[in-house]
C-alpha positions in Angstrom: -31.7 133.6 106.8 -32.1 136.9 107.6 -36.2 136.8 107.3 -36.3 135.6 110.8 -35.2 139.3 111.4 -38.5 140.6 110.1 -41.2 138.9 112.0 -44.5 140.4 111.7 -42.9 143.2 109.9 -45.9 143.1 107.5 -48.1 144.4 110.0 -45.7 147.2 111.2 -44.6 148.4 107.7 -47.3 148.5 105.4 -45.6 150.7 102.2 -42.7 147.8 102.7 -45.2 145.2 102.1 -46.7 146.9 99.2 -43.6 147.5 97.7 -42.4 143.7 97.5 -45.9 142.9 96.9 -45.3 144.6 93.4 -41.8 143.6 93.3 -43.5 139.9 93.3 -45.3 140.9 90.3 -42.5 141.8 88.2 -40.7 138.7 89.3 -43.6 136.8 87.8 -42.8 138.7 84.8 -39.4 138.2 84.1 -39.8 134.5 85.2 -42.4 134.2 82.1 -39.9 135.8 80.2 -37.1 133.4 81.0 -39.6 130.5 80.4 -40.2 131.7 76.7 -36.2 132.1 76.2 -35.7 128.5 77.7 -38.3 126.7 75.3 -36.5 128.9 72.5 -33.3 127.3 72.8 -34.3 123.7 73.7 -36.8 122.7 71.1 -38.8 125.7 69.5 -40.2 125.1 65.6 -38.0 127.1 63.4 -40.8 128.8 61.9 -42.0 130.6 65.2 -38.7 132.0 65.7 -39.9 135.6 64.4 -42.8 135.6 65.9 -40.9 134.6 69.8 -39.0 137.5 68.9 -42.3 139.8 69.1 -43.3 137.6 72.0 -40.3 138.6 74.2 -39.7 141.9 72.9 -43.6 142.6 73.9 -42.5 140.9 77.8 -39.6 142.4 78.2 -41.1 146.0 77.5 -44.0 145.2 79.8 -41.4 144.4 82.7 -39.5 147.0 82.4 -42.3 149.3 82.1 -43.6 147.9 85.3 -40.0 148.3 86.9 -38.6 151.6 86.4 -42.8 153.5 86.2 -44.1 155.7 88.5 -46.4 153.5 90.2 -43.5 151.3 91.4 -41.1 153.8 92.4 -44.0 155.9 94.6 -43.9 152.5 96.4 -40.4 152.0 96.8 -39.8 155.7 97.6 -42.8 155.1 100.7 -40.5 152.2 101.6 -37.5 153.8 101.9 -39.2 156.3 103.9 -41.0 154.1 105.8 -38.2 152.5 107.0 -36.1 155.3 107.8 -38.5 155.9 110.8 -38.8 153.0 112.2 -36.8 151.0 114.8 -38.3 147.6 113.5 -36.1 144.7 113.1 -34.2 144.0 110.3 -33.8 148.0 109.5 -30.3 147.6 107.9 -31.3 144.8 105.9 -34.3 146.9 104.6 -31.8 149.6 103.8 -29.3 147.9 101.7 -32.5 145.9 99.9 -33.8 149.6 99.2 -30.4 151.0 98.3 -30.0 148.4 95.7 -33.0 148.5 94.4 -32.7 152.7 93.8 -29.4 151.4 92.3 -31.0 148.8 89.6 -34.1 151.2 89.2 -32.2 154.4 88.2 -30.0 152.0 85.7 -33.0 150.7 84.4 -34.3 154.0 84.0 -31.5 154.8 81.9 -32.4 152.5 79.1 -35.7 153.8 77.1 -38.2 151.6 76.2 -37.8 151.7 72.8 -33.9 150.7 73.4 -35.4 147.6 75.6 -37.6 146.2 73.4 -35.4 146.7 70.1 -32.4 144.9 72.4 -35.0 142.3 73.3 -36.3 141.5 69.4 -32.4 141.6 68.2 -31.2 139.5 70.4 -33.6 136.9 70.1 -33.4 137.0 66.0 -29.4 136.9 66.8 -29.7 133.6 68.6 -30.7 131.8 65.3 -28.8 133.4 63.1 -25.8 132.6 65.3 -27.3 128.8 65.4 -27.1 128.7 61.7 -23.5 130.3 61.5 -22.1 128.5 63.7 -23.1 125.0 62.3 -22.3 125.9 58.3 -18.8 128.3 59.8 -20.4 131.6 58.1 -19.1 134.7 59.9 -20.3 136.8 57.1 -24.0 135.9 57.8 -23.8 136.8 61.9 -21.3 139.5 61.6 -24.3 142.4 60.3 -26.6 141.5 63.1 -23.7 141.2 65.9 -22.7 144.8 64.5 -26.1 146.1 65.6 -26.1 144.7 68.6 -22.8 146.0 69.5 -24.3 149.7 68.3 -27.0 149.1 70.8 -24.5 148.1 73.6 -22.3 151.4 73.3 -25.8 153.2 73.6 -26.9 151.3 76.6 -23.1 151.7 78.3 -23.7 156.0 77.1 -27.0 155.6 78.9 -25.4 154.0 81.8 -22.7 156.5 81.9 -19.2 156.0 82.8 -16.0 158.2 84.4 -13.1 155.6 82.8 -14.1 153.7 79.7 -17.4 152.3 78.5 -16.1 148.7 79.1 -16.8 149.4 82.7 -20.1 150.1 82.7 -21.1 146.7 81.0 -19.0 145.0 83.8 -20.9 146.7 86.3 -24.1 144.9 85.4 -22.4 141.3 85.7 -19.7 142.0 88.2 -20.6 145.1 90.5 -17.5 147.7 91.0 -15.5 145.9 88.8 -12.8 147.8 86.9 -11.5 146.7 83.3 -8.0 148.3 84.1 -8.2 146.2 87.4 -8.6 143.2 85.9 -6.4 143.6 83.1 -3.5 143.6 86.0 -5.5 140.8 87.4 -5.9 138.7 84.5 -1.9 139.4 83.7 -0.9 138.1 87.2 -2.8 134.6 86.8 -1.4 134.3 83.0 2.1 134.5 84.4 1.0 132.1 87.1 -0.3 130.0 84.4 2.3 130.0 81.5 4.5 127.2 83.8 2.3 125.3 84.7 0.5 124.8 81.3 4.2 123.6 80.5 4.2 121.1 82.9 0.7 119.3 82.4 0.2 116.6 81.3 -1.9 115.4 78.2 -4.2 112.0 78.5 -4.8 109.8 75.5 -8.5 109.8 74.9 -10.0 106.8 76.7 -13.2 105.6 74.7 -14.1 103.7 71.6 -16.6 104.0 69.1 -20.0 105.9 70.0 -22.6 106.1 72.6 -25.9 107.5 71.7 -27.6 109.9 73.6 -30.3 108.2 74.5 -27.4 106.1 76.9 -26.2 108.9 78.2 -29.3 110.5 79.4 -30.1 108.6 82.4 -26.3 108.9 83.9 -26.6 112.6 83.3 -30.0 113.2 84.8 -28.9 111.1 87.9 -25.9 114.0 88.8 -28.3 116.9 89.4 -29.5 114.8 92.1 -26.6 113.1 93.5 -24.9 117.0 93.9 -27.8 118.0 96.0 -31.1 119.2 93.4 -34.4 118.3 94.6 -35.4 114.9 91.9 -38.7 116.9 91.4 -37.0 120.4 90.9 -35.1 120.6 87.9 -35.2 119.6 84.4 -32.5 118.5 81.8 -32.4 118.9 78.0 -30.0 119.4 75.5 -29.4 122.9 73.5 -26.3 124.3 71.3 -25.2 125.8 73.9 -25.6 124.5 77.9 -27.1 127.1 80.3 -29.1 127.1 83.4 -31.8 129.3 84.2 -34.5 129.2 86.8 -37.9 129.5 86.3 -39.5 130.0 89.6 -38.2 129.4 92.9 -38.7 125.3 92.6 -38.4 125.0 88.9 -34.6 124.8 87.7 -33.8 124.1 84.2 -30.1 122.8 82.9 -29.2 121.8 79.2 -26.1 119.9 77.7 -24.8 119.4 74.7 -24.0 115.7 73.7 -21.6 114.4 71.6 -21.8 110.5 70.8 -17.9 110.2 70.5 -17.0 111.4 74.0 -19.8 111.2 76.7 -17.8 113.3 79.2 -18.1 116.4 77.4 -22.1 116.4 78.3 -21.1 115.0 81.7 -18.8 117.8 82.4 -21.5 120.5 81.2 -24.5 118.9 83.4 -21.9 119.3 86.6 -20.9 123.0 85.9 -25.1 123.7 84.6 -26.1 121.9 88.0 -23.4 124.2 90.4 -25.2 126.8 89.0 -28.3 125.5 89.8 -27.7 124.8 92.9 -26.7 128.6 93.8 -30.5 129.2 92.4 -31.9 126.7 94.5 -30.3 127.7 97.5 -31.0 131.7 96.9 -34.7 130.4 96.6 -34.5 129.1 100.2 -34.4 132.3 101.8 -37.6 132.9 104.0 -39.6 135.5 102.3 -40.8 136.3 99.0 -38.9 138.0 96.0 -36.7 140.8 96.7 -34.0 142.5 95.2 -31.7 140.6 98.6 -33.0 137.5 97.4 -30.7 137.1 94.4 -27.3 136.5 93.0 -24.6 138.9 94.4 -22.7 139.0 90.9 -21.9 136.1 88.2 -18.3 135.8 89.5 -19.4 134.3 92.5 -22.1 132.4 90.1 -20.0 131.3 88.4 -17.5 130.0 91.4 -20.5 127.6 92.3 -20.4 126.0 88.6 -16.7 125.8 88.5 -16.5 124.1 92.2 -18.6 121.2 91.3 -17.3 120.9 88.0 -13.6 121.1 89.0 -13.0 120.9 92.5 -15.1 118.2 93.0 -15.9 116.9 89.9 -12.4 115.9 88.2 -11.3 115.1 92.1 -9.9 111.0 92.4 -12.5 110.5 95.4 -15.7 112.2 93.2 -14.6 109.5 90.5 -14.5 106.6 92.8 -17.6 107.0 93.7 -19.1 107.1 90.8 -17.0 104.9 88.0 -19.4 101.8 88.6 -22.3 103.7 87.7 -20.5 105.7 84.8 -19.4 102.0 83.4 -22.7 100.4 84.3 -25.1 102.8 82.3 -22.8 103.2 79.2 -22.4 99.4 78.9 -18.9 99.7 79.4 -16.2 97.2 80.8 -13.7 98.1 83.6 -11.2 96.4 81.2 -11.9 98.3 78.5 -11.8 101.4 80.4 -9.5 101.3 83.6 -9.8 103.7 86.1 -6.4 105.2 85.9 -6.9 105.6 82.2 -10.4 107.7 82.5 -9.2 109.7 85.8 -5.7 110.5 83.5 -8.3 111.8 80.8 -10.8 114.1 83.2 -7.9 115.9 84.6 -5.8 116.0 81.3 -3.9 119.6 80.1 -3.3 120.2 76.3 -4.2 124.0 74.6 -7.7 123.2 72.5 -9.7 125.4 70.7 -13.4 125.4 72.7 -13.4 127.3 75.6 -16.6 125.2 77.4 -14.3 122.2 76.6 -11.3 123.5 77.3 -9.5 121.9 80.5 -9.3 123.6 83.9 -5.6 124.6 83.4 -5.9 126.4 80.1 -9.1 128.0 80.6 -8.8 131.2 81.9 -6.5 132.3 79.0 -9.8 131.2 76.7 -11.3 134.1 78.9 -8.6 136.1 79.0 -9.0 136.4 75.0 -12.7 137.2 75.0 -12.1 140.2 77.6 -9.0 141.1 75.7 -11.4 141.4 72.5 -14.1 142.8 74.0 -12.5 145.6 75.9 -10.8 146.6 72.4 -14.0 146.8 70.9 -15.6 149.3 73.1 -12.5 151.3 73.1 -12.7 151.3 69.5 -9.6 149.4 68.8 -10.9 146.5 67.1 -13.7 146.7 64.3 -15.8 143.6 63.8 -14.5 143.2 60.3 -11.5 142.5 62.1 -12.9 140.0 64.4 -11.8 136.9 63.0 -8.1 137.8 62.8 -7.9 139.0 66.5 -9.3 135.7 67.5 -6.8 133.5 65.7 -4.0 135.7 66.7 -5.0 135.5 70.2 -5.3 132.0 70.5 -2.1 131.5 69.0 -0.7 133.9 70.9 -1.9 132.9 74.3 -2.6 129.1 73.8 -0.1 128.4 70.7 -2.9 127.0 68.8 -4.2 127.4 65.3 -8.0 128.3 64.6 -8.9 126.8 61.6 -12.3 128.2 61.2 -14.8 131.0 62.8 -17.2 127.6 63.7 -14.3 126.9 66.4 -13.3 130.6 66.6 -15.2 133.6 67.4 -18.7 131.6 67.0 -18.2 129.2 69.3 -20.1 131.0 72.4 -23.7 132.1 72.4 -22.7 135.1 74.9 -22.5 137.9 72.1 -25.6 136.8 69.9 -27.7 138.0 73.6 -25.1 141.3 73.9 -23.6 139.5 76.8 -20.7 142.1 76.7 -19.0 142.3 80.0 -19.9 138.7 81.0 -16.7 136.7 80.3 -14.3 138.1 83.0 -16.8 136.2 85.7 -15.7 133.2 84.8 -12.3 133.9 85.6 -13.3 135.2 88.9 -15.4 132.6 89.3 -12.8 130.1 89.0 -10.7 132.3 91.9 -13.2 132.2 93.9 -13.9 128.4 93.7 -10.5 127.7 94.7 -10.4 129.6 97.7 -14.1 128.6 99.1 -13.5 125.2 98.4 -9.8 125.2 100.3 -11.9 127.3 103.5 -14.3 124.3 103.4 -11.9 121.4 103.2 -10.0 122.9 106.0 -13.1 122.9 108.1 -14.5 119.6 106.8 -11.4 117.3 106.7 -13.5 114.1 106.3 -15.2 115.1 103.0 -13.3 113.8 100.8 -13.8 110.0 102.1 -17.5 110.9 102.1 -17.3 111.9 98.1 -16.3 108.4 97.8 -19.5 107.5 99.0 -21.4 109.8 96.3 -22.3 111.7 99.8 -21.7 115.4 99.0 -24.4 117.2 101.2 -22.0 119.0 103.7 -20.3 120.7 100.9 -24.0 121.8 99.8 -24.7 122.6 103.5 -21.5 125.0 104.1 -22.3 126.7 100.7 -25.6 127.3 101.3 -24.7 128.8 104.9 -21.6 130.9 103.7 -23.1 131.9 99.8 -26.5 130.6 99.0 -28.0 132.3 101.9 -26.5 135.7 102.1 -27.8 136.6 98.4 -26.9 140.2 98.2 -26.9 141.0 101.2 -23.0 141.2 101.1 -21.1 142.5 98.4 -18.9 139.7 96.5 -15.4 140.5 98.2 -17.0 140.8 101.6 -19.0 137.4 101.2 -15.6 135.6 99.8 -13.9 137.5 102.9 -16.5 136.6 105.6 -16.5 132.8 103.9 -12.7 132.4 104.0 -11.3 134.8 105.8 -9.3 136.2 103.6 -9.6 138.8 100.7 -10.4 137.3 97.7 -6.7 136.2 96.2 -6.0 133.8 93.0 -3.3 132.0 94.8 -5.6 128.9 95.9 -6.3 128.5 92.6 -3.1 128.7 91.1 -2.1 125.9 93.9 -5.0 123.5 93.6 -3.8 123.3 89.8 -0.3 122.9 90.7 -1.5 119.8 92.7 -3.6 118.7 89.9 -0.4 118.5 87.9 1.9 116.8 90.3 -1.0 114.4 90.7 -0.9 113.8 87.2 3.0 113.1 87.2 1.9 110.3 89.8 -0.7 108.3 87.8 
């Protein structure tokens, strides 16, 4: 952990300490905002939504003012000047930290306080409108506020500035230095590789009969984060309209899932996915020292790699299911004769084009992401008006996946992201899949006994490897360099394609 290089820096570098102390206060404000967001999504009374929007708007404005204010910038400038004239250990890391900080500061300073407050209030309102519109399949009730959000996001891109296209300014928030034109090429190549795989992939018979009350699913789902390595007293699992993971503090990770009584696997895979995110956040929290710009995720693509690795490379492996199969049957009260292992495992790895991204199989999933990338980019190139969004979605699903979209609740209303103004986020999902396959391949080459360990529900060697090569790095490396150092290669999609091809061949032998 890099802070070991900074022993006694508090005494040697008083200006750096003063800056870090104030950064901690801003970090606390942001976490308090996360608490309010988490509460809003998992159970706030509907009558409280309006005032919650005001609360979040006020808190977001306060955190923003604290971050971009002259007082904090002055502290950071003094810390940078102090670091430039010292030879104390850790100088290069502090220099990277301060460079990242000033990049964040300059970008945030572009946003007027009035914009931040308006955006926070609007997206808080939009969330409940989205939930209701999705439930009622009523796109007309959501489009007006979505248009307001898009207008504000256009403003944000203009505030940030860009030399290519507006969408690049949005991408940079989530995947620093990513460019839409480069992603278009990457995704076109990935789509080309996926088409023959999808043609060979096998569907599987739905293995469950009857319904499984939510109360019967909760104990098994609650055991999964602990199995993967989250401290039992360091997380909480709830349900929400859209599964998510959030960090409310160094040792307070929150996970949600969405339950279906007819299909208990739906909630299982949401839990595995969100636990992957929480494990990454928990690993970052273990970095020695207080909050800092380095003690954060390097990109959402890397963040997503952690969730997809646990969800797919681990969670859809034969060894994982051989280990948890008896527990799964016991918790749900299912007999082995009514749910044979081969039938369950075939269903876990089935592939069939479907409507819902979060329920898509690992082979077709990236086509869902590519569609969203294409639509978002078209919106911000002003090639697609929101009134045509429904039709564009339906046309895209037909072209990419060959499926007919029956209504908007199973179309563009299915994801929460746009209600929060998170344009530019979706491409990181496919980048995460690419990174995940490459990281897992490198790990297994170095740890060939892991699959036998997994049969015994032992996952610590993988978590330890990820903590060493990914979590503990924070933002000390950029995403491409992190993958390069962890795997010995430049990031590329060949490991994802190879992995998916191996799953298809495995299914052929079942």
